[in-house]
SELUMLUM-703688 format. One record per residue (C-alpha): residue in one letter; y, x, z. Coordinates in nm, 4 decimals, always signed. Example, Ala and Ser with C-alpha at 12.3 -4.5 7.8 and 13.67 -1.06 7.14 Angstrom:
# SELUMLUM-703688
<r><rest>A</rest><Y>-0.4500</Y><X>+1.2300</X><Z>+0.7800</Z></r>
<r><rest>S</rest><Y>-0.1060</Y><X>+1.3670</X><Z>+0.7140</Z></r>
END
This chain:
# SELUMLUM-703688
<r><rest>M</rest><Y>+0.0000</Y><X>+0.0000</X><Z>+0.0000</Z></r>
<r><rest>I</rest><Y>+0.3495</Y><X>+0.1316</X><Z>-0.0733</Z></r>
<r><rest>V</rest><Y>+0.6174</Y><X>+0.0884</X><Z>+0.1933</Z></r>
<r><rest>G</rest><Y>+0.9538</Y><X>+0.2287</X><Z>+0.0898</Z></r>
<r><rest>A</rest><Y>+0.8903</Y><X>+0.5803</X><Z>-0.0329</Z></r>
<r><rest>W</rest><Y>+0.5820</Y><X>+0.6251</X><Z>+0.1867</Z></r>
<r><rest>L</rest><Y>+0.2279</Y><X>+0.5756</X><Z>+0.0707</Z></r>
<r><rest>I</rest><Y>+0.0346</Y><X>+0.4432</X><Z>+0.3666</Z></r>
<r><rest>Q</rest><Y>-0.3418</Y><X>+0.4386</X><Z>+0.3469</Z></r>
<r><rest>R</rest><Y>-0.5752</Y><X>+0.2443</X><Z>+0.5689</Z></r>
<r><rest>Q</rest><Y>-0.7649</Y><X>+0.4852</X><Z>+0.7885</Z></r>
<r><rest>D</rest><Y>-1.1271</Y><X>+0.4946</X><Z>+0.8805</Z></r>
<r><rest>Y</rest><Y>-1.2045</Y><X>+0.5020</X><Z>+1.2484</Z></r>
<r><rest>T</rest><Y>-1.5214</Y><X>+0.5376</X><Z>+1.4468</Z></r>
<r><rest>P</rest><Y>-1.4920</Y><X>+0.4299</X><Z>+1.8112</Z></r>
<r><rest>G</rest><Y>-1.5312</Y><X>+0.7253</X><Z>+2.0422</Z></r>
<r><rest>Q</rest><Y>-1.4231</Y><X>+0.9850</X><Z>+1.7875</Z></r>
<r><rest>V</rest><Y>-1.0831</Y><X>+1.0372</X><Z>+1.9502</Z></r>
<r><rest>Q</rest><Y>-1.1054</Y><X>+1.2596</X><Z>+2.2565</Z></r>
<r><rest>V</rest><Y>-0.8071</Y><X>+1.2366</X><Z>+2.4899</Z></r>
<r><rest>V</rest><Y>-0.6864</Y><X>+1.4900</X><Z>+2.7446</Z></r>
<r><rest>V</rest><Y>-0.5063</Y><X>+1.3099</X><Z>+3.0275</Z></r>
<r><rest>P</rest><Y>-0.2263</Y><X>+1.5253</X><Z>+3.1711</Z></r>
<r><rest>E</rest><Y>-0.0526</Y><X>+1.5097</X><Z>+3.5061</Z></r>
<r><rest>L</rest><Y>+0.1634</Y><X>+1.2024</X><Z>+3.4432</Z></r>
<r><rest>S</rest><Y>+0.5226</Y><X>+1.1369</X><Z>+3.5436</Z></r>
<r><rest>E</rest><Y>+0.5881</Y><X>+0.8531</X><Z>+3.7856</Z></r>
<r><rest>V</rest><Y>+0.7037</Y><X>+0.6268</X><Z>+3.5025</Z></r>
<r><rest>A</rest><Y>+0.3956</Y><X>+0.7084</X><Z>+3.2953</Z></r>
<r><rest>R</rest><Y>+0.1672</Y><X>+0.6363</X><Z>+3.5930</Z></r>
<r><rest>A</rest><Y>+0.3230</Y><X>+0.2893</X><Z>+3.6140</Z></r>
<r><rest>G</rest><Y>+0.2809</Y><X>+0.2602</X><Z>+3.2377</Z></r>
<r><rest>R</rest><Y>-0.0846</Y><X>+0.3504</X><Z>+3.2672</Z></r>
<r><rest>L</rest><Y>-0.1382</Y><X>+0.0554</X><Z>+3.5021</Z></r>
<r><rest>G</rest><Y>+0.0388</Y><X>-0.1771</X><Z>+3.2568</Z></r>
<r><rest>F</rest><Y>-0.1588</Y><X>-0.0313</X><Z>+2.9669</Z></r>
<r><rest>E</rest><Y>-0.4884</Y><X>-0.0820</X><Z>+3.1488</Z></r>
<r><rest>R</rest><Y>-0.3931</Y><X>-0.4416</X><Z>+3.2296</Z></r>
<r><rest>T</rest><Y>-0.2596</Y><X>-0.5401</X><Z>+2.8875</Z></r>
<r><rest>C</rest><Y>-0.3568</Y><X>-0.2932</X><Z>+2.6148</Z></r>
<r><rest>A</rest><Y>-0.6803</Y><X>-0.1113</X><Z>+2.7009</Z></r>
<r><rest>E</rest><Y>-0.9081</Y><X>-0.3998</X><Z>+2.6064</Z></r>
<r><rest>C</rest><Y>-0.8222</Y><X>-0.3361</X><Z>+2.2422</Z></r>
<r><rest>H</rest><Y>-0.6715</Y><X>+0.0151</X><Z>+2.2335</Z></r>
<r><rest>G</rest><Y>-0.9339</Y><X>+0.1609</X><Z>+2.4678</Z></r>
<r><rest>A</rest><Y>-0.9144</Y><X>+0.3610</X><Z>+2.7884</Z></r>
<r><rest>D</rest><Y>-0.6379</Y><X>+0.6214</X><Z>+2.7698</Z></r>
<r><rest>A</rest><Y>-0.5386</Y><X>+0.4813</X><Z>+2.4281</Z></r>
<r><rest>R</rest><Y>-0.8390</Y><X>+0.6420</X><Z>+2.2579</Z></r>
<r><rest>G</rest><Y>-0.9227</Y><X>+0.3276</X><Z>+2.0570</Z></r>
<r><rest>S</rest><Y>-1.2120</Y><X>+0.0841</X><Z>+2.0670</Z></r>
<r><rest>T</rest><Y>-1.4046</Y><X>-0.1456</X><Z>+1.8360</Z></r>
<r><rest>K</rest><Y>-1.1127</Y><X>-0.3923</X><Z>+1.8685</Z></r>
<r><rest>G</rest><Y>-0.8105</Y><X>-0.1704</X><Z>+1.8060</Z></r>
<r><rest>P</rest><Y>-0.6943</Y><X>+0.1721</X><Z>+1.6930</Z></r>
<r><rest>P</rest><Y>-0.6285</Y><X>+0.4792</X><Z>+1.9039</Z></r>
<r><rest>L</rest><Y>-0.2633</Y><X>+0.5303</X><Z>+1.9917</Z></r>
<r><rest>V</rest><Y>-0.3270</Y><X>+0.8971</X><Z>+2.0698</Z></r>
<r><rest>H</rest><Y>-0.3353</Y><X>+0.9712</X><Z>+1.6986</Z></r>
<r><rest>P</rest><Y>-0.0919</Y><X>+1.1376</X><Z>+1.4551</Z></r>
<r><rest>T</rest><Y>-0.0335</Y><X>+0.7989</X><Z>+1.2892</Z></r>
<r><rest>Y</rest><Y>+0.1643</Y><X>+0.6927</X><Z>+1.5971</Z></r>
<r><rest>R</rest><Y>+0.3694</Y><X>+1.0093</X><Z>+1.6471</Z></r>
<r><rest>R</rest><Y>+0.7359</Y><X>+0.9550</X><Z>+1.7199</Z></r>
<r><rest>A</rest><Y>+0.8476</Y><X>+1.0620</X><Z>+1.3708</Z></r>
<r><rest>L</rest><Y>+0.6497</Y><X>+0.7761</X><Z>+1.2140</Z></r>
<r><rest>H</rest><Y>+0.6619</Y><X>+0.5171</X><Z>+1.4929</Z></r>
<r><rest>A</rest><Y>+0.9717</Y><X>+0.5419</X><Z>+1.7099</Z></r>
<r><rest>D</rest><Y>+0.9609</Y><X>+0.3954</X><Z>+2.0588</Z></r>
<r><rest>I</rest><Y>+1.1271</Y><X>+0.0797</X><Z>+1.9296</Z></r>
<r><rest>A</rest><Y>+0.8240</Y><X>+0.0239</X><Z>+1.7052</Z></r>
<r><rest>F</rest><Y>+0.6038</Y><X>-0.0007</X><Z>+2.0146</Z></r>
<r><rest>E</rest><Y>+0.8460</Y><X>-0.2513</X><Z>+2.1674</Z></r>
<r><rest>R</rest><Y>+0.8510</Y><X>-0.4608</X><Z>+1.8513</Z></r>
<r><rest>A</rest><Y>+0.4721</Y><X>-0.4512</X><Z>+1.8269</Z></r>
<r><rest>V</rest><Y>+0.4383</Y><X>-0.5853</X><Z>+2.1800</Z></r>
<r><rest>R</rest><Y>+0.7114</Y><X>-0.8496</X><Z>+2.1353</Z></r>
<r><rest>Q</rest><Y>+0.6357</Y><X>-0.9656</X><Z>+1.7809</Z></r>
<r><rest>G</rest><Y>+0.2799</Y><X>-0.8572</X><Z>+1.7123</Z></r>
<r><rest>V</rest><Y>+0.1813</Y><X>-0.6469</X><Z>+1.4119</Z></r>
<r><rest>R</rest><Y>+0.0097</Y><X>-0.7187</X><Z>+1.0838</Z></r>
<r><rest>A</rest><Y>-0.2811</Y><X>-0.4810</X><Z>+1.0329</Z></r>
<r><rest>H</rest><Y>-0.1821</Y><X>-0.2079</X><Z>+0.7899</Z></r>
<r><rest>H</rest><Y>-0.3031</Y><X>+0.1402</X><Z>+0.8959</Z></r>
<r><rest>W</rest><Y>-0.6484</Y><X>+0.0491</X><Z>+1.0209</Z></r>
<r><rest>P</rest><Y>-0.9322</Y><X>-0.1933</X><Z>+0.9451</Z></r>
<r><rest>F</rest><Y>-0.8646</Y><X>-0.4093</X><Z>+1.2532</Z></r>
<r><rest>P</rest><Y>-0.7285</Y><X>-0.7634</X><Z>+1.2863</Z></r>
<r><rest>D</rest><Y>-0.3580</Y><X>-0.8294</X><Z>+1.3362</Z></r>
<r><rest>M</rest><Y>-0.2222</Y><X>-0.7600</X><Z>+1.6848</Z></r>
<r><rest>P</rest><Y>-0.0832</Y><X>-1.0741</X><Z>+1.8476</Z></r>
<r><rest>P</rest><Y>+0.2418</Y><X>-1.0660</X><Z>+2.0469</Z></r>
<r><rest>Q</rest><Y>+0.1983</Y><X>-0.9819</X><Z>+2.4146</Z></r>
<r><rest>R</rest><Y>+0.4673</Y><X>-1.2109</X><Z>+2.5543</Z></r>
<r><rest>S</rest><Y>+0.3769</Y><X>-1.1630</X><Z>+2.9203</Z></r>
<r><rest>V</rest><Y>+0.4792</Y><X>-0.7946</X><Z>+2.9158</Z></r>
<r><rest>T</rest><Y>+0.8325</Y><X>-0.7289</X><Z>+3.0432</Z></r>
<r><rest>A</rest><Y>+1.0816</Y><X>-0.4885</X><Z>+2.8860</Z></r>
<r><rest>A</rest><Y>+1.0401</Y><X>-0.2505</X><Z>+3.1820</Z></r>
<r><rest>E</rest><Y>+0.6617</Y><X>-0.2573</X><Z>+3.1407</Z></r>
<r><rest>I</rest><Y>+0.6896</Y><X>-0.1893</X><Z>+2.7679</Z></r>
<r><rest>S</rest><Y>+0.9124</Y><X>+0.1092</X><Z>+2.8392</Z></r>
<r><rest>A</rest><Y>+0.6683</Y><X>+0.2482</X><Z>+3.0966</Z></r>
<r><rest>I</rest><Y>+0.3672</Y><X>+0.1882</X><Z>+2.8699</Z></r>
<r><rest>T</rest><Y>+0.5443</Y><X>+0.3646</X><Z>+2.5844</Z></r>
<r><rest>R</rest><Y>+0.6186</Y><X>+0.6596</X><Z>+2.8130</Z></r>
<r><rest>Y</rest><Y>+0.2513</Y><X>+0.6721</X><Z>+2.9106</Z></r>
<r><rest>V</rest><Y>+0.1389</Y><X>+0.6769</X><Z>+2.5473</Z></r>
<r><rest>R</rest><Y>+0.3983</Y><X>+0.9432</X><Z>+2.4592</Z></r>
<r><rest>E</rest><Y>+0.2863</Y><X>+1.1669</X><Z>+2.7462</Z></r>
<r><rest>L</rest><Y>-0.0761</Y><X>+1.1283</X><Z>+2.6344</Z></r>
<r><rest>Q</rest><Y>+0.0250</Y><X>+1.2118</X><Z>+2.2775</Z></r>
<r><rest>K</rest><Y>+0.2192</Y><X>+1.5213</X><Z>+2.3827</Z></r>
<r><rest>A</rest><Y>-0.0705</Y><X>+1.6491</X><Z>+2.5960</Z></r>
<r><rest>N</rest><Y>-0.2941</Y><X>+1.6102</X><Z>+2.2922</Z></r>
<r><rest>G</rest><Y>-0.0696</Y><X>+1.7964</X><Z>+2.0481</Z></r>
<r><rest>I</rest><Y>+0.0973</Y><X>+1.4905</X><Z>+1.8960</Z></r>
<r><rest>D</rest><Y>+0.4732</Y><X>+1.4899</X><Z>+1.9295</Z></r>
END
């Protein structure tokens, strides 16, 4: 599919193929981890490593240069049509507050950084 000047290809994914190093987390990221586990882990897997229901967020596809923090907020608020991965659309997560989204995003970013994705 062509989006602007970028060619985006759907990616193959095998659950369990993404290994995640969990660093010492900041206080905000620790709060984000709790929110992630409550709201996101069912689909995006423990420590954002992906599952059979959703893609890994600790992956170069979701690095800041391609998906700014605001993209995470929009995904939570508005949902997302499937486009990078062979998973169903992500529905909006309306019960998550703005503060929780911010903390969850921080958690994911700290995981990414610890795993060489920045």
